[in-house]
N, C-alpha and C positions, 0 to 999 in steps of 0.2 A: 691303687685305686681299681683296676682292672678284675681281680681277685674278690673285693667288697663288690663289683655291681654284677658278677656272676652268680655271686649267693645269696644276693638281696632277690636275684631272678629264680634261680632256685626255690626261693622261699616263696616267691609266689605264687609260683607252680605247684608245690605243695597242698591241694582241698584236702580234708580233713570229710573223713567221712562219717558223718553221724547217725546215720541211719531215721529210723520215722519217728516221729514225735511222740512223747510218750504219753501224750494229753490226747490227742485228737486220730493220731497215727497219719497226720498231714506229713507229705513232701517236706526235710529240714534242707536248706541249701546254706553252703556258706557264704556270707555278706560282710561287708567292714559296714559298722552302726558306730552312732552314739549309746554308751551304757552308762546307767545311772548306779553306784553300788553303792552301798548301805554297809559298814564295818564299823563295828560298836558304835550306834550313836549316831555315827557321822554323814553325811554322803558328798558321794567324788561322784565325778564324769568323767569319763574314759571319752576320747574321739577316735575314729576307726581302727575299731578291735574286731581281731576276726573272728566272729561268732556263727555259729548256727540257728538258722530263722525258720521254723514253720510258715511253710506257704499256706496254710490256711489259717492257723490261728496268732500264730503273730510271735511263737515262744522261741524266747532263747537261751542258746545252749554254748558253755564255753567247755572249751579242750583243757584238762588240767596244769598241762603249759604254761594255757592264759590267765589260770583264776592261781595260778602258782606269781607270777609275772605280774598282776595286780598288784597282788599282797605285796610283794615287793616293790611299789615303787610306793605303795601306801607306805611301807614302812620307813624308807627316804624321809617323806615329807618333804619333799622337793617339786614344785609345781612349776609348770609348765607361763602354766597364768590360774587365777583366782578371779569367781566373778558372786554378784552377791544373790539372794532368793529370799525372797520373800516370803512371809510366815505366816498362815492365818491359820488361829485359833476356834473350833465351835466351839459355842457353848451349849448347856444341856437345850437353854430357849430354842437354837434354832434348832437345836433335832426336832422340835414337836412339828 
């Protein structure tokens, strides 16, 4: 148990250096966020994801390691919870 706690503490201390935002050149800082992820026509929601977030425009950046972990979780098809999401389709008449 002690070894695992030390490993978790080291991981928390690791913060990826994201550089500036490629859209607005704002500062990107790491934060834990809820991430909506679309993959093969489906919507997945991940919570508490370590993500780079632009402090100016809000653009989100994933490291390669986090993106691979998300794809692994999608392939496992095993979820902590599932939610229902309402969907509305606009007609041509509604857009005029």
